[in-house]
N, C-alpha and C positions, 0 to 999 in steps of 0.2 A: 501493498499501499504506500503512496507516494505522498508528499505533501503538497496543501499547492503554493508552496517555493519551490519545489523540481519538477513539480507537475508536465511544464513546460520547457524542453530541455535549454541549457547554459549555452549560446553563443560557440561557435566557432573560433577557436585560437584567435586566425586572422579577421575575422569579424570584431569578435572583445576589443581586437586591438586596432581598429579601424573606428571603433564606437569611442573608446577610451581615448584616444590620441585627438578627436577631431573635438572632445570634450575643452581637454587642453585648450584648445586656440579658442573656443570661445569665453571660459572663466579662469579666474585664477583664487588664490584663497587667500583672508585677513593672513595666514600666517607669514607667507610669502611677499605679500604688501608689505606686512609689515617689517620685513627678514631687509626690504628692499631700501625703505625707507630709513630704517636706523642705522645701516650698512652703508649712505654714500652710494644705493645705487638704482636710485630711484630714475626712471627710464620712460615717467609715464605721468599726465596730470593724469589726478585722482578727482572722483567727481562724488559727490556728496549731492545726490540729486532730487535729496527730500527737498520738502519747503522750507524758507527762511527761516521761520520760526522754530520748527523740528533742527535745523542746524545748529541751531543760536542753544536751543539747548542741550544739544551733545551730539560733537561731531568728531572726526579724526585728524588729530594737528594736522595741518596741511592740506590739507583737502577745500577744495572751492568747489563755493557752492552754485550750482547752477540746475536751480530747479530744472523735471525732465521738458515738462510743458515751454520751459522758456530757452531749449535747445534748441536753435538754427544756425545757419550761416550765419550771420553778424557775432554772436554769443559768441563763434568757434573761431573766428578772425584773427585771435589772439594767437593762437597756436600754432607750431608749425603744420603743416598740408600731413606730413607722415607722422606726427605724435598718434599715440597711441595713448587712449583714453580707460582709463579702470572705474568704472561704474558702480555706486554699491549706493540702496537703498538702509530702507528700515529693517527687515532681516526676510527669511524664508516666507513669510506670511503677507509680503508686499511685493507687486509688481512694478514700480515706479522704475527700475533697473532695466527691465526689459523694454520697456514702452522708449528709458533713452538710448536703449541701445538701437531699438529699429530709426531711433533720427538721427542719433551719433553716424550709423551706416551707409543713413540714408544720402548723408550729405560726403558719401565716399571718405571715411574717417575708419583707423582701427578705433576697435572696441574690444572690450572684454568686462566679464560680471565680476565684483569681488560676493563670489559667494558667502552667505551666510550673512551680509551687509554690517548693520550697528550690533544684532542681536550674536551675529558671530564672532565679532571684536572684542565685548565682551565677555562672548564665552570664552575665546583665548587668554584671557586675565591682560588685555591692554587696556589701555586707561584712552578716554574721550577728554576732548578741551571743549567750555565752553565757553561761548563769547558775550556772558555777561564777568 
């Protein structure tokens, strides 16, 4: 008797490698972002795509607040065309990162989602900065 976990066979090795490799081209995690930022290796722009009010109540130090609904050609023009954007929002329960990533990609810019958002950042034990 099989469980609901194993009832559908796992993907082939080749399919698993392709799938998980592709995920890494779309996502990064809190640990990798923190490591890059604290080791002078930040080669991306970290965008907090939540509202200004949420940003001010607690954000990742060094992140730029650009709410997802304000992302457009003009709001990104200050950044080099080949700059990678890493977007984050409140956490797994929030889809603002997906909305932001779609807008950024539509503008022909490179983008990744920081999985976990603020929730993941805090879960990793990292601190937030407040604007007040």
